[in-house]
C-alpha positions as CSV (number, residue, x, y, z in Angstrom):
1,M,-0.1,-0.1,-0.1
2,N,1.1,3.6,-0.6
3,I,1.6,5.4,2.7
4,L,2.3,9.2,3.2
5,L,4.2,10.2,6.4
6,V,3.5,13.6,7.8
7,H,5.9,14.8,10.4
8,G,5.2,16.9,13.5
9,L,5.8,20.5,14.4
10,G,9.5,21.5,14.6
11,R,10.6,18.2,12.8
12,T,11.5,17.3,9.2
13,P,10.9,14.2,7.0
14,L,14.2,12.9,8.4
15,S,12.6,12.2,11.7
16,L,10.4,9.4,10.0
17,W,13.2,7.9,8.2
18,G,13.3,4.8,10.5
19,M,9.4,4.5,10.4
20,A,9.7,4.5,6.5
21,N,12.2,1.7,6.5
22,A,10.1,-0.4,8.8
23,L,7.1,0.1,6.5
24,K,9.1,-0.6,3.3
25,Q,10.4,-3.9,5.0
26,A,6.8,-4.8,5.5
27,G,6.0,-4.3,1.8
28,H,4.6,-0.8,1.7
29,T,5.7,2.1,-0.5
30,T,6.4,5.2,1.4
31,E,6.5,9.0,0.7
32,F,7.1,12.0,2.9
33,F,5.3,15.4,3.1
34,G,7.4,18.2,4.5
35,Y,6.6,21.6,5.7
36,A,8.1,24.5,7.7
37,T,5.8,26.7,10.0
38,P,7.9,29.7,9.9
39,F,7.3,30.3,6.3
40,Q,3.8,28.7,5.7
41,S,0.6,29.2,7.6
42,F,-1.4,26.1,8.8
43,D,-4.1,26.8,6.3
44,D,-1.6,26.8,3.4
45,I,0.2,23.7,4.6
46,A,-3.3,21.9,5.0
47,L,-4.3,22.8,1.4
48,R,-0.9,21.6,0.1
49,L,-1.3,18.4,2.0
50,R,-4.8,18.0,0.5
51,D,-3.4,18.2,-2.9
52,R,-0.6,15.8,-2.1
53,I,-3.2,13.2,-0.7
54,Q,-5.4,13.8,-3.8
55,S,-2.5,12.8,-6.1
56,L,-1.7,9.7,-4.0
57,S,-5.4,8.6,-3.9
58,T,-5.3,8.2,-7.8
59,L,-2.8,5.5,-7.3
60,G,-5.0,3.2,-5.5
61,P,-5.5,2.3,-1.6
62,Y,-3.4,4.5,0.6
63,A,-2.9,5.3,4.2
64,L,-1.2,7.9,6.4
65,V,1.2,7.8,9.4
66,T,1.2,11.1,11.2
67,P,3.2,11.9,14.4
68,S,1.9,15.0,16.5
69,M,0.7,17.9,14.7
70,G,0.9,15.9,11.4
71,G,-2.3,14.4,12.4
72,I,-4.0,17.5,13.0
73,L,-2.9,18.7,9.5
74,T,-4.2,15.5,8.1
75,R,-7.6,16.0,9.7
76,A,-7.7,19.5,8.3
77,A,-6.5,18.3,4.9
78,L,-9.1,15.5,4.7
79,A,-11.8,17.7,5.7
80,L,-11.3,19.5,2.5
81,A,-11.2,16.3,0.4
82,S,-13.6,15.4,-2.4
83,F,-11.5,12.2,-3.3
84,P,-11.4,8.7,-1.7
85,Q,-10.5,8.7,1.9
86,P,-7.5,6.7,3.2
87,T,-7.9,3.1,4.3
88,H,-6.3,4.0,7.7
89,V,-4.7,6.9,9.5
90,V,-2.3,6.0,12.1
91,M,-1.8,8.9,14.6
92,L,1.1,9.0,16.8
93,A,0.7,11.2,19.9
94,P,-1.7,13.5,18.2
95,P,-3.0,16.5,20.3
96,N,-6.5,16.0,19.4
97,S,-7.5,18.7,21.8
98,S,-5.5,21.9,22.7
99,P,-2.3,20.5,24.3
100,L,-1.1,22.2,27.6
101,A,2.4,22.3,26.2
102,A,1.2,24.4,23.3
103,R,-0.6,26.8,25.5
104,I,2.4,27.2,27.8
105,A,4.8,27.7,24.9
106,N,2.6,30.2,23.0
107,R,3.0,32.7,25.8
108,F,6.7,33.1,24.5
109,F,7.8,34.9,21.3
110,P,10.3,32.2,20.0
111,F,7.6,29.6,19.8
112,R,5.1,32.2,18.3
113,W,7.8,33.3,15.8
114,Y,8.6,29.8,14.8
115,A,5.2,28.1,14.9
116,T,3.1,31.0,13.7
117,Q,-0.5,30.1,12.8
118,S,0.1,26.5,13.5
119,G,1.2,27.1,17.0
120,A,-1.7,29.5,17.6
121,N,-4.1,26.9,16.4
122,M,-2.5,24.2,18.8
123,A,-2.9,26.7,21.7
124,N,-6.5,27.5,20.9
125,P,-9.2,25.1,22.2
126,A,-11.8,26.5,20.0
127,F,-9.8,25.4,17.0
128,F,-10.2,21.9,17.9
129,T,-14.0,22.2,18.4
130,Q,-14.3,23.3,14.7
131,L,-11.9,20.7,13.2
132,P,-14.0,17.8,11.8
133,I,-13.2,14.3,13.1
134,L,-11.8,11.7,10.6
135,T,-14.6,9.6,8.8
136,C,-12.0,6.9,7.9
137,P,-10.6,4.2,10.2
138,Y,-7.8,5.4,12.5
139,S,-5.5,4.2,15.2
140,L,-4.1,6.2,18.1
141,I,-0.6,5.6,19.7
142,A,0.5,7.4,22.7
143,G,3.9,7.6,24.8
144,T,3.7,7.5,28.6
145,L,7.3,8.2,29.7
146,G,6.8,11.8,30.6
147,P,7.2,13.0,34.2
148,T,4.2,13.0,36.6
149,G,3.6,14.2,40.2
150,S,3.4,17.4,42.0
151,L,6.3,19.1,39.8
152,S,4.9,18.0,36.5
153,P,2.5,20.4,34.6
154,F,0.4,17.2,33.8
155,G,-0.1,16.3,37.4
156,Q,-0.7,12.5,37.6
157,E,-1.8,12.2,33.9
158,P,0.3,10.0,31.9
159,N,2.0,11.9,29.2
160,D,4.9,11.8,26.7
161,M,6.4,15.2,28.0
162,L,4.5,17.1,25.4
163,V,1.1,15.6,25.1
164,G,-0.9,14.1,27.9
165,L,-2.9,10.9,27.4
166,N,-6.1,12.7,27.8
167,E,-5.3,15.1,25.0
168,I,-5.1,12.2,22.4
169,P,-8.6,10.7,22.0
170,K,-11.0,12.3,19.4
171,R,-14.0,10.5,21.0
172,P,-14.2,9.2,24.5
173,E,-14.4,5.6,23.4
174,D,-11.2,5.7,21.3
175,P,-8.7,3.0,22.2
176,I,-5.3,4.1,22.5
177,L,-2.1,1.9,22.3
178,K,0.5,3.0,24.9
179,F,4.3,2.7,24.9
180,P,6.9,3.9,27.4
181,A,8.3,6.5,25.3
182,L,8.9,10.3,25.1
183,H,7.2,12.4,22.3
184,T,10.1,13.1,20.3
185,F,11.4,9.4,20.0
186,L,8.1,7.6,20.0
187,M,8.2,6.8,16.2
188,N,11.7,5.4,16.6
189,R,10.7,2.5,18.7
190,K,10.7,-0.9,17.0
191,D,7.4,-2.0,19.0
192,V,5.8,1.2,17.8
193,Q,6.8,0.6,14.2
194,Q,5.5,-2.8,14.5
195,A,2.3,-1.5,15.9
196,V,1.8,0.9,13.0
197,I,2.4,-2.1,10.5
198,N,0.0,-4.2,12.4
199,A,-2.7,-1.4,12.3
200,L,-2.3,-1.1,8.5
201,K,-2.9,-4.8,7.9
């Protein structure tokens, strides 16, 4: 199957190189979608992603693997789609509600300068209430190695240091696969890569 990998905020397609290799070994064909938030608005990126997905959809069944904000961009892009939906979307640590980390970071100029509209959207709870839910099958994967306790901004909530477990579901009944990993390194774990491959079968 053709699979498009969409990286997260502040990363590049290189961050998904290991995931792509694992998917190729499982018999899939992989492509990358890249973007840079300092130079492109969230809306422009989502439109460009929609066009890229539309091209991919003409080749047959396809799927997406989307760490972090890549999943939110995918939701926005597919909401604009008039072409066949993917057979599956695997979302790794997606902030499907406004993440606490983004709301904190957005108070500071360096984050606002780098993340621009994308960061402002992540920090805005109203943005998520207006974002359509995926209509295709999807899987959610979370990391749980972040700190908890009285000194953690997440309190006792399991988290991956950037996204809390309670920020990941889109519906209360959504199942979540959990792995002891931090946000930045979740996609590099072999067991996570195998979970993605299993979800796409």
